[in-house]
N, C-alpha and C positions, 0 to 999 in steps of 0.2 A: 504494500500500500504506500503510495507516495504522499508527500506532505500536503498537497492540495486535496486529495481525496480524504485524508485523515481529518483535515479541518472541516470538510463538508460533512463527514460522518458525525463529528462531535456537535457541530451546529445543528444538525438535523435531529439528533437524539437527546441533546441537552447534557446536563451534568449528572443525570441520574443513572438509570440502568445501563445506558450506553457507555458511560465512563467506567462503571463497574465491570462491564464485559471486556472493555479494552485494556484495563489495567494489567492483567496477567501478560498480555501480548507485548505491552510496552516494557514491562519488566524483563521479558525474554529478549526483546530487541536490545535493551540496555546491556544485558549480560553478554550478548554476542558482540556488542561494540566495545566491551571492556578491553583496554589495551593489554597486550601480552608482553611480558618482559622480554627484551631482546636476548637471544641466546649468545652466551659468551664463548664463542668457539676458540678464541686465542688462549684462554685459560686452559681449556681441555687439551689443546695442542701442546702447550708448555708442560702440562702434567704428564703427557705421554712420553716425553723425552726421547723422541726418535732420532733427532738430528736429521740432516739432509733436508728434503723438501716435503711439504704437505700442501697439496693443491686440491681444490674442489670447485665444483660448479653445481648449482641447484636451479632447475628450470621448471616452470609451470607449463606442462605440455599443452594445456587448453589454450593458453594465450601466447606462449613463447617468452614470457617474462622471465628474466634472470632474477631469482629471489635472493641468492647468496653466491659469493664467489671469493676465492683466494688463490692467487697465483694461477689463475684459470688458463692462462696462455703459455705456461711453462711446459716445454716438451719433456716428457718423462717416459720411462719404459712402461708399456701397457701390460706386460705379461699376458695372462690368459684372458683378460678383458677384451683383447683383440678378437677373440672368437665370436664376440657379438657382431662385429663387422662381417666376419666370414659367414656367419649364419644368415644374415640378411642378404649378402651377396649371392650365396648359393641358392637361396630360396627364389631370389629374383631371376637368376639365370636358368635354373634347372626346374623350378616348380616344386611345390610342397609334396606332390604325389610321385615325384621321380623315384624310380627303383633301379638298383644296380644288379645286373645278372651275372652269376657265375655259371658257366656252361661247360658241357662235355660234348666233344665232337668225335666222330669216327671218320678218319681220312684214310681209306684203304685199310692197311693192317696197323695203323697208328691210332691210339686213343689219346685225345688231347684234353687236358683240364685247362680251361681258358678263364683267367680272372677278368672280371669286369670292373674292378676298382671298388668292390663292396667293402666299406671300411669296418663293418661289424660282423663279417662272416666269422663264425666260430666253429669249433669242432663238431658240435651237435648239428649245425646247419650243413656242414660238409658231409656228415654221416647221412643226412637225408638225401643229399645229392648222390652219394655213393650207392644208396639203396635204389634210387631211380636208375642209375647207370647199370647196376647189376641186373635189374629187371629187364631193361632194354636189351642188354647184351644176351641174356638167356633166351629172350624171345625172338632174336634176330636170325638165328640159324647160322651166324657167322662163327668162324673159329676164334680162339682167344687172340687178343692183340699181340702183335710181335714187338711193338715198341710203345712206350708211354711217355708223353711229353707234357710239359707245363709251359703255358704262355702267360706272360705278365705285361704285355706291351700296351695294354689299355691306358697305362700311365707311364710317365718317365721313371726310370730306375734311379733312385737317389740313395746314396750310401748311408747317410744318417741325417736327421733333421738339422742338427747343429753340431758341426765337427768340434766345436770348442767344449762341448759337454763331455763328461766322462763316458768312456766306451760302454760301460756296463749299465748305464741308467735305462730303465725300461721305458721311460717316456721319450726316448731318443732313438727309435728304431729306424730301420731302412724302409723305403717305400718302393713299391712297384704296383702294377695293376692286379697282382695276386696278393691278397692280404688274408691272413688267418690269425685269429686271436690277437688282433692289434699288432701282429708281428712280434709276439712275445712268446717265450717258452718258460714254463714254470719249473723252478728248481726247488727241490726239498731234500732235506738231509736229516739223518739220525745217527747218533753214535751208539755202536754196539760193542760187544766183546772183542770183535775182530777189527775194530776201527769204524770209520765213517762209511755209511752207505748213502750215496747221492744218486738222484735220478732227475731226469729232465722229461717233462711231460707236456703234451699239447692239451692243456687243461681247458675243457669246456664246462658247461653247467652240469652235464650228466656224464659225459665221456671224457677220459683223460688217457689216451694212448701214449705210449712211449714215443719220444722224438728221436729217431735214429740218425738224423742229420746233424746232431749236436752232441758234444760230450763235455764232461767236466771232471776235474780231478783236484783233490786237496793237495796243497804244497806247503812245506814248512817254511813260512816266512811271516812277517808282520805286515808289510806293505809291499806292493800295492794290494788292495783287497782282491781285485780280479786282474787277469790278463786274458788276452784274446788273440787267436790266430785263425786264419781261414785257409783250409786245405781242401781235401775231399769232404771233410766235415768241418763244422764250426767248433773249434777247440777252445774251451775255457779252462782256466785254473782259478782256484780260490784259496786265499790264505787260511790255512788250517786253524790258526789261533783265533780267527774271527767266528768260528762256527758254533761254539757252545755245544749243548747237548743235542738240540734239534732245532729246526727252523725251516723257513721257506721264503722265497722271493721270486720276482719275475726277472728275466733277463731278455734283452732285445734280440731279435732275429735279424741277421744280416744277409741271409740268402733265402728270401721269402718264397720263391718259386719251388725250390727244392724242399723246403720245410712243408709247404702245403701238399706237394706231390707225395712226399714220404707218408704223411698222415692219411691222405686219400688212398694210397696203396694199402696201408694197414686196414682201413675201414672196408675196402672192397674185398680184401683177402678174408676178412671175418665173415663175409657173405658168400664166399666160394669163388670169387673171381680173382685169379692170381695175375697181377700185373708185373711187367718188368720194372726195374728200378727207373725212377723218373730222370728225364733229361730236360734241360731248359732250351726252348726254341725262341728265336727272335721274331720270326714271321709266322703268322697264323695261316696255315694252308686251308684251301677249300675243303670242306667236309660237311657231313650231315650232323646236325645237332640231335643228340639222342637224350639229353637230360639237361635241366637247368634248375637253378635255385635263385629266386629273387629275394632281394633285401627287403626290409621294412621300408615304408615311404620315407622320403627325405625329412619331413618335419619330425617324425619319430626319431630318426637318427640324430637330428640336431638337438632334440630335447635331451637325449642321452649324453651327447657331447657337452652340452651346457652344464649338466649335472656332474659328470665325472671328469670334465676338462681333458678329454683325450686329444693329445696333440696330433696323433696320426689321423684321426677322423677329420680334424680341421684342415690339415694339409691335403688330404685326399679330396674332400668335397670342394676345396678351393681350386685345386688343379682341374677337377672335373668341370667346374664352372667356367674357368678361363680357357681351357684347352691349350694352355701354354706348355712349353717343353721343359721348363724348370721352375723352381719355386720363386726365384727372383722375378722373372717375367710375369709369373702368375700374380704375385703380390702387387706388381705395378699395374696390372690390369684391374685388380680390385680397387686400387687407389683411384684410377680413372673413373671407375663406376661410382665411387663415393662422391667424387666431384660432381658427377651427373645428378646426384641426389640433392645437390645444393649445399654441400659441406665442402668448401674449397680449400681450407687451410687447417693446420693443426695436427698433421700426421705425416709419418714416413713409414711405409710398410716394407718389410723384407721377408715376411713369411705370412702364413695364415693362422698360426697357432699362438704366436706371441713368444715363442722360445728364443728367437734371435735377440741378442743384446742390442742390436742396432735399431730395432723398432722404436718409434716414438709416437706418442699421442699427447694431446692436452686434455685437461679436465673439461674445458668448454666443448671441445669436439665430441668427447664421449657422451656428455650430457645432451648435446644437440642430436646426436645419433639416436639416443633413447627417446627424446621428445619429438623427433621428426620421423625419419624412416622406420624407427622402431615402433612408433605408434601405428603407422600405416600397416605394418605386417604383424602386429600383435607379438612383438618380441617378448613382452612381459610374460605371455602365456608359454613361452619356450624356456623361460629362465627357472633357475633353482630357487626354492623358498629358503631364505636365510633366517634362521630362528634368532631371536634376541636372547641373551644369556645374562645370568647374574654374576656377581663377583667370583663365585666358585666355578664358573663355566657351565653351569647347568641351565637348561632352557627355562625361561621365565614367561609367565603369561603377559601378553601385551595386546593392546588394540592397534598396534602398528604392524602392517603386513609389508614384508620386504621380499621382492623378487629381483634377483640381481646376478651378475657374473663376477666371481672372484678372479683375482690374478695374483699369482705368487711366484717370485723368483727369490734368490738370495738377497735379503735386505730390500725387497720390493713387495709391497702388499697393497692391492687395489680392490675396489668394489665399485661397480657401476650398474645402474638399473633403475628400479622404481621402488618408492615407499608410499604408503597410504594409511592414514588413520581410518579406523572404522567410521564410515559416514563422512569422511573428510575428502579433501581434494588430492588428486594424484600428484606426486612429485617425481620428476626425473632427475637423477643425480649421478655424479661421478666423483669418487674420492681416490686420489693417487698419492701414495707415499713411497718414498725411496731414498736410500742413502747411497748415492752413486759411487763414491769412492770405495765403500765396503762391498758393494755389489761387484764392481770391477775386480777388486782384489780376490774375491771368492768365486769368480765365474767358473762354472763347470764343476764345482765341488759339491759333494752331497752332504748337507747339513753342517756347514762350517760353524765354528764356535760363535755363540751369541745370536744366531739367526732365529732360533725358536722363541727366545724371550722377546726379541725385537718384533717378530711377527705377531705375537700375542698382544703386545702393547698397541700395535697398529690396528688390530682388529677391534680392540676395546675402544680406541679412538673413533674408528668408523661407526661403531654402534652409538657412541655418545653424540656424534654429529647428527646422525639420522634421528635420534630421539629428540635432540634439540630443535632440529628443523621441523619435525612433525608437530612439536608443541608451538612453535612460532608461526609456521606457515601452513600447517596441514589441517587446521580446523575447517569445518564447512564454511564456504564463502558467505559473506554478509548478504550478497545478492540473493543467495538461495534462501536465507532466513527471511529476508524481506518478501520474497516471492511467496513463501509459506504464509506469511502474515496477510498478504493481499487476499487470500482465499478464505479468510476467517470472518465470521459474522461479527 
């Protein structure tokens, strides 16, 4: 109700029942108009004691208004928040319903396993493909294949995502068009009376066959933790002193075609089809497709990528979207796409996952991404829910919902996405924190000294900023309250 209509209302009904009816609504309007104390972000930043840079930008997506900012144009490492850009880029270029096909062909006496760049193919899905292949072969009347080949040419072959990262890190695998279990192999060990027993498995959700193309042996040394050599097999050693009684971890796969072919051979043999040892081919010959396994739709794949922050998935879908021959050119194509979305500055991309230390974004650019292209494609619906936590790190009840993408490297901790109080207005935000000298000094190291405590302090600061913004800017808009009043008698 505007001021003119309110005066008319009062004049028409006098100071009696009309004023009595209006009084609660006026009190409500006054409560809405009560000023909210400004949130003291600088005190929280000082308390966190991070050193380095703390940058943020907060935008109202409905109006594009910048509500809060600090060092918003400072270029910083995005880490995995860059996957938000990759998600939108792949959706725009490939479509939410796009699926990746892994196929089996028969070309004369050769059986071919052909990868289609499915980033989420696992052992269980490969087993379904093996079952379909065995059924087709048994019903064909043909003799057993004389040779068995694996083709991964649907994507460029890339040795590892970031050569500067430690060789053994599972989030830094090789890439080709043939992907299995995120190109990782599962190591587990147990100490017995005769020493350690180690095994490498192609672990799926249900099936975990042995991986014959890789081996590992314990060696008496303190450091390095792992060594790697590639011959006929992938040969790992591990420092015996690091093993303890038992344990497990993932290791990256460097020869993905042979790894997938080895596992496929095992799965077919279990169903009665004996295949020769796999060989890698560079060109896919003409042949008859006899079986295929389609991936889930792209939007489902992206939802998993955003939750688990899988680097390989980001690089694979980025390469698929661009069609480029390497990650550098593919990242440049994604940057051109972003400029076409109306965000012209504030970024430099060198990959799709955020793993490269050369990537740079600004808090303003990331908040604009969420408020603009992200709103148009429901990026929020693809993001992970970030729970708020108490001082002990336990989840706490809150009327603030946060859907966002995290980004973590050594001495880099970021959060970008959306926050909204129940019944309040939606906020798009980006918080970037980083201590560049410490990050550079620890590049490629696994859990350097001090990084865990630093990251915890950064995450507490991120939550404090979101809670402060939700209190200061996230309440229901006054216009909405006034609109509600206009409809009351």
